[in-house]
C-alpha positions, 0 to 999 in steps of 0.5 A: 937018757930018759925021755918023758912025752905028755900030752896036755890040753892047750890053756895052760901058762908058761909058768905052769909048764915050767913047773910041770917040766921041772918037777917031772925032771926031778922025779925022773932024776930022783927015781932012776939015780939019773943026773937032772941034766939027762932027763928031757920032758917033751910037752904036746898041747891040743886043742880042747876039741881035739880030746874027748872021753867016753862019758 
């Protein structure tokens, strides 16, 4: 069972997250030849203040 964990910043709509999960699941199924029903996508939303970069 393929499991993908994605960290994103908060603020996206439920529809955007559903689309992301569906498209990532489709990519897993297509690239691994696994049934889409076996794909698992875990999203973790972070507050914007909990992320930074070195720029």
